[in-house]
C-alpha positions in Angstrom: 18.3 256.9 145.8 19.3 259.6 148.2 19.8 263.3 147.3 23.4 264.4 147.9 24.1 267.4 149.9 24.7 270.7 148.1 22.4 269.8 145.3 20.9 272.8 143.5 17.2 273.4 143.4 16.8 272.5 139.7 18.8 269.3 140.2 16.8 268.4 143.3 13.5 268.9 141.5 14.7 266.7 138.6 15.8 264.1 141.1 12.3 264.1 142.7 10.7 263.6 139.3 13.0 260.8 138.6 12.1 259.1 141.9 8.4 259.4 141.1 9.0 257.8 137.7 10.9 254.9 139.3 8.1 254.5 142.0 5.5 254.3 139.3 7.5 251.7 137.4 7.9 249.6 140.5 4.2 249.6 141.3 3.0 247.4 138.4 2.3 244.4 140.7 0.5 246.3 143.4 -1.3 249.3 142.0 -3.4 250.0 145.1 -0.5 250.4 147.6 1.6 252.4 145.0 -1.3 254.8 144.4 -1.7 255.4 148.1 2.1 256.0 148.4 2.1 258.4 145.5 -0.9 260.3 146.9 0.9 260.6 150.2 3.9 262.1 148.4 1.6 264.6 146.6 0.0 265.6 149.9 3.4 266.1 151.5 4.2 268.2 148.5 1.1 270.3 149.1 2.4 270.9 152.7 5.7 272.1 151.3 3.9 274.3 148.8 1.6 275.8 151.4 4.6 276.8 153.5 6.3 278.3 150.5 3.1 280.1 149.6 2.8 281.5 153.1 6.3 283.0 152.9 5.6 284.2 149.3 2.4 285.9 150.5 4.1 287.5 153.5 6.8 289.1 151.3 4.2 290.2 148.7 6.1 288.4 145.9 3.0 288.2 143.7 3.1 292.0 143.3 6.5 291.8 141.6 4.9 289.6 139.0 2.0 291.9 138.4 -0.7 290.1 140.3 -3.2 291.8 142.7 -3.2 289.0 145.3 -1.9 285.5 145.9 -5.0 283.8 144.6 -4.9 285.5 141.2 -1.2 284.8 141.0 -1.8 281.1 141.5 -4.6 281.1 138.9 -2.3 282.7 136.3 1.1 281.2 137.1 0.1 277.8 138.5 -2.8 277.3 136.1 -5.2 276.4 139.0 -8.9 277.0 139.0 -10.0 279.9 141.2 -11.6 277.4 143.7 -8.4 275.3 143.9 -6.2 278.4 144.3 -8.4 279.8 147.0 -8.2 276.5 149.0 -4.4 276.7 148.8 -4.2 280.3 149.9 -6.5 279.5 152.8 -4.3 276.6 153.9 -1.1 278.6 153.5 -2.4 281.4 155.7 -4.0 279.2 158.4 -1.5 276.4 158.7 0.9 278.3 161.1 -2.0 278.4 163.6 -2.9 274.7 163.0 0.2 272.8 164.1 -1.6 269.5 164.8 -3.1 269.6 161.3 0.2 270.3 159.7 1.8 267.4 161.6 -0.9 264.9 160.5 -0.5 266.1 156.9 3.3 265.7 157.1 2.9 262.1 158.4 0.3 261.3 155.7 -2.5 260.7 158.1 -4.6 263.5 156.4 -4.9 264.4 152.8 -4.9 267.9 151.4 -8.6 268.0 150.9 -9.2 267.2 154.6 -6.7 269.9 155.6 -8.5 272.4 153.4 -11.7 271.7 155.3 -10.0 272.2 158.6 -8.4 275.5 157.5 -11.5 276.9 155.9 -13.6 276.3 159.1 -10.9 277.3 161.6 -10.7 280.7 159.8 -14.3 281.4 160.6 -13.7 281.8 164.3 -11.6 284.1 166.4 -7.9 283.3 166.7 -8.3 282.2 170.3 -10.9 279.6 169.3 -9.0 278.1 166.4 -7.2 275.4 168.5 -10.5 274.2 169.9 -12.2 274.1 166.5 -9.1 272.3 165.1 -9.3 269.7 167.7 -13.1 269.1 167.3 -12.7 268.7 163.5 -9.6 266.4 163.8 -11.5 264.0 166.0 -13.6 263.1 162.9 -10.9 263.8 160.2 -9.1 260.5 160.8 -12.2 258.4 160.1 -14.1 260.3 157.5 -13.5 261.7 154.0 -13.5 265.3 153.1 -17.2 265.3 152.0 -18.4 264.0 155.3 -15.9 266.1 157.2 -17.5 269.3 155.9 -20.7 268.7 157.8 -18.8 267.9 161.1 -16.7 271.0 160.6 -19.7 273.2 160.1 -21.3 271.8 163.3 -18.1 272.3 165.3 -17.9 276.0 164.1 -21.5 276.6 165.0 -20.9 275.1 168.5 -18.0 277.4 169.2 -19.4 280.5 167.5 -23.2 280.7 167.1 -23.1 283.7 164.8 -20.9 281.8 162.3 -23.9 280.2 160.5 -25.5 283.6 160.1 -22.3 285.0 158.6 -22.0 282.0 156.3 -25.6 282.4 155.1 -25.1 286.1 154.5 -21.9 285.4 152.5 -23.6 282.6 150.5 -26.5 285.0 149.6 -24.0 287.5 148.3 -22.1 284.9 146.3 -25.1 283.2 144.9 -24.8 282.8 141.1 -25.7 280.6 138.2 -23.8 280.7 134.9 -24.8 278.9 131.7 -22.3 279.0 128.9 -22.7 277.3 125.5 -20.0 275.0 124.4 -19.0 274.3 120.8 -19.5 270.5 121.0 -23.2 270.4 121.5 -23.2 270.8 125.3 -23.3 273.7 127.7 -21.3 274.3 130.9 -23.2 275.1 134.1 -21.4 276.6 137.1 -22.1 278.8 140.0 -22.8 278.9 143.7 -26.1 277.7 145.1 -27.4 278.7 148.6 -27.9 275.8 151.0 -31.7 276.2 150.6 -31.6 276.0 146.8 -29.2 273.1 146.9 -31.5 271.2 149.3 -34.6 272.0 147.1 -32.7 270.8 144.0 -31.6 267.5 145.6 -35.1 266.8 146.8 -36.5 267.6 143.3 -34.0 265.4 141.6 -34.3 262.4 144.0 -37.5 260.9 142.5 -35.8 260.6 139.0 -32.4 259.3 140.0 -33.1 255.6 140.1 -32.1 253.5 137.0 -35.0 253.1 134.6 -34.8 249.3 134.3 -32.1 246.8 133.4 -31.4 248.5 130.0 -30.4 251.7 131.7 -26.6 252.0 131.3 -26.4 255.7 132.3 -23.8 256.9 134.8 -24.8 258.6 138.0 -23.9 262.0 136.6 -25.9 261.3 133.4 -28.9 260.3 135.6 -28.7 263.6 137.4 -28.6 265.5 134.1 -31.7 263.6 132.8 -33.4 264.1 136.2 -33.0 267.9 135.9 -34.5 267.8 132.4 -37.5 265.8 133.7 -37.9 268.1 136.7 -37.9 271.2 134.6 -40.2 269.7 132.0 -42.7 269.0 134.8 -42.4 272.5 136.1 -43.3 273.9 132.7 -46.6 272.1 132.7 -49.9 273.1 134.3 -49.6 270.6 137.2 -53.1 269.2 136.7 -53.4 265.4 136.2 -53.5 264.5 132.6 -52.9 268.1 131.6 -49.5 269.0 130.1 -48.1 271.8 128.0 -45.8 271.0 125.1 -42.1 271.8 125.7 -41.4 275.5 125.5 -38.5 275.4 123.1 -38.0 277.1 119.8 -36.5 275.2 117.0 -36.1 276.9 113.6 -36.0 274.2 111.0 -36.3 274.4 107.2 -38.6 272.0 105.5 -35.7 270.0 104.2 -34.6 269.3 107.8 -38.1 268.2 108.8 -38.2 265.8 105.8 -34.7 264.4 106.6 -33.2 265.8 103.4 -29.9 267.5 102.8 -29.7 271.2 103.6 -29.2 273.6 106.4 -29.6 272.1 109.9 -32.3 272.9 112.4 -31.3 275.6 115.0 -32.3 275.3 118.7 -33.5 278.7 119.9 -32.6 279.8 116.4 -28.9 279.7 117.2 -27.5 276.3 118.0 -27.3 273.7 115.2 -28.8 270.3 116.3 -28.6 266.9 114.7 -31.4 265.1 112.8 -31.9 262.8 115.8 -32.2 265.6 118.2 -34.7 267.4 115.9 -36.8 264.2 115.8 -36.8 263.8 119.5 -37.7 267.5 120.2 -40.4 267.6 117.5 -41.9 264.3 118.5 -44.0 265.8 121.3 -43.9 269.5 120.5 -46.2 272.0 118.7 -45.2 273.0 115.2 -45.9 276.4 113.7 -45.6 276.9 109.9 -43.9 280.1 108.9 -43.4 280.9 105.2 -40.9 283.5 104.0 -40.7 285.2 100.7 -37.5 285.5 98.6 -36.5 288.6 100.6 -36.8 286.8 104.0 -40.1 288.6 105.0 -42.7 286.5 106.7 -45.5 285.8 104.2 -47.6 283.4 106.3 -47.7 282.2 109.9 -49.9 279.2 110.7 -51.2 277.8 114.0 -49.4 275.1 116.0 -50.4 271.6 115.2 -49.5 267.8 115.5 -49.4 267.6 119.4 -51.5 265.1 121.3 -54.5 266.8 122.8 -55.3 266.6 126.5 -58.2 264.3 125.8 -55.9 261.9 123.9 -53.4 261.9 126.7 -56.1 261.0 129.2 -57.3 258.2 127.0 -53.7 257.0 126.7 -53.2 257.1 130.5 -56.2 254.9 131.0 -54.7 252.3 128.6 -51.0 252.7 129.4 -50.3 254.1 132.9 -46.5 253.8 132.6 -43.7 254.3 130.0 -44.1 252.0 127.0 -40.5 250.9 127.1 -40.0 247.4 128.4 -39.7 247.0 132.2 -39.9 250.8 132.8 -42.2 252.0 135.6 -42.1 255.8 135.0 -45.6 257.2 135.2 -47.0 258.0 131.8 -48.3 261.4 133.0 -44.6 262.4 133.2 -43.7 261.0 129.8 -43.5 262.4 126.3 -46.0 261.5 123.6 -44.1 259.5 121.0 -45.4 259.0 117.4 -45.1 255.3 116.7 -45.1 256.2 113.0 -43.1 259.4 112.6 -45.1 262.4 111.7 -42.9 263.2 108.7 -43.7 259.7 107.4 -47.5 260.2 107.6 -48.0 259.4 111.3 -51.1 260.7 112.9 -51.5 262.3 116.4 -54.0 259.7 117.5 -54.2 257.5 120.5 -53.5 254.4 118.3 -50.3 256.0 117.0 -49.1 257.3 120.4 -46.8 255.7 123.0 -45.7 257.3 126.3 -41.9 257.3 126.6 -40.0 258.7 129.6 -37.1 261.1 129.3 -34.7 258.2 129.6 -36.0 256.0 126.9 -37.3 258.5 124.4 -33.7 259.1 123.1 -33.2 255.3 122.9 -35.7 255.3 120.0 -34.6 258.5 118.2 -30.9 258.1 118.6 -29.9 254.5 119.5 -31.9 252.4 117.0 -34.6 251.0 119.4 -38.1 250.4 118.1 -41.5 250.5 119.9 -44.5 249.0 118.3 -48.1 248.6 119.4 -49.6 245.1 119.6 -53.2 244.2 118.7 -54.1 243.9 122.3 -53.0 247.5 123.1 -49.7 246.6 124.7 -46.3 247.6 123.4 -43.2 245.6 122.4 -39.7 247.1 122.5 -37.2 245.8 120.0 -33.5 246.5 120.5 -31.1 247.2 117.7 -30.2 244.1 115.9 -33.6 242.4 116.4 -34.8 240.8 113.1 -38.2 242.5 113.4 -36.7 245.9 114.0 -37.0 247.9 110.8 -33.9 249.9 111.8 -31.9 246.7 112.1 -28.2 247.2 111.4 -28.7 250.7 110.0 -26.3 253.5 110.6 -27.9 256.9 111.4 -27.0 258.0 107.9 -28.6 254.9 106.3 -31.7 255.3 108.5 -32.1 258.9 107.4 -31.7 258.0 103.7 -34.3 255.2 104.0 -36.7 257.6 105.8 -36.2 260.2 103.1 -36.9 257.5 100.4 -40.1 256.6 102.3 -41.2 260.2 102.4 -40.6 260.7 98.7 -42.7 257.5 98.0 -45.6 258.9 100.1 -45.7 262.1 98.2 -48.9 262.2 96.0 -48.2 262.1 92.4 -50.0 264.4 90.0 -52.2 262.5 87.6 -50.6 262.1 84.2 -52.1 264.4 81.6 -54.1 262.4 79.0 -52.6 262.5 75.6 -54.5 264.5 73.0 -56.6 262.5 70.7 -55.3 262.5 67.1 -57.3 264.6 64.6 -59.6 262.4 62.5 
């Protein structure tokens, strides 16, 4: 299908969309090659958009639409993220001085991400040095992806302009930031800009915890990084001495009904965020509890001391008996694990060495949330039972059924008052 001459802009755009739909329909037999072709079309479109954006920027067209600059106009009108918009502005302004890069993009030998790397780094040097930097980066661009190309580009800029690294470091320090925003679905969003030093320290700290924790570990790479950060921060909150570990420094406000697994108001993390019964069980399994009683007006009538955690002496005894995580085929050191009550504290479990099992940050949620079971054998070893095992007391139970059974067990354990003896009849 060819576009006839004299076609209007709207008709031409509609024809391009139709062509893309037809290409997608023709690619059912060879998805790989079709995907590469479509990505090439998209990158060519980015080149056209960059040239249009450069002319739009030169004329100041964004001012007529109420925007302060081209980046903010792209964020508002094109619905791009600030980072994506800034990349496109950088390419649009630098591309006229980078003819070789534009030619490679037009012939689909580079993708837009690679071009953005070239443009960002070429902008760091004087205009007279831009062709040299462009050539040094393009030598690697045809054989490396955008991620690897960033390192080569930084080295090329530093070779041409020794002060560029100092300027980058100064800008990075000014831009350093870390934002943590609560989400409404039980997660929080983390964003920001880390300096190179902090990023290197963070990667080095996460590295020891990134390996899969045995054959039962089905976490993705991003989930492993999340759990590695949790374990790293949990270690940092401890004293650092062998066998010596502070409880997690979290505040969970939970009514008695939540601790007993009964219906009622949910527990609140940091007194603000509602958490599930499984999350409450996991957090409270190895945390200190403080009893606070309020009167009818909400005033604190009694505040007790913390209790139910495993003491340092008990932890040292456990380390001597079980040096690694109790979950099957897991080699995480027990000193970095949580102390798990084999019999839940709310069901009468005791904070004793016999009732404790070390569970790492990966496998502790398996027990509280996914239906696994850990039991201690007579010889002091541990057996891990997956969901569905005939000896697993949580076999084939939904979380709701499990909580109802646990609530029933709690009620059965409550001591009953002795029945009052009936008065003897008068003679």
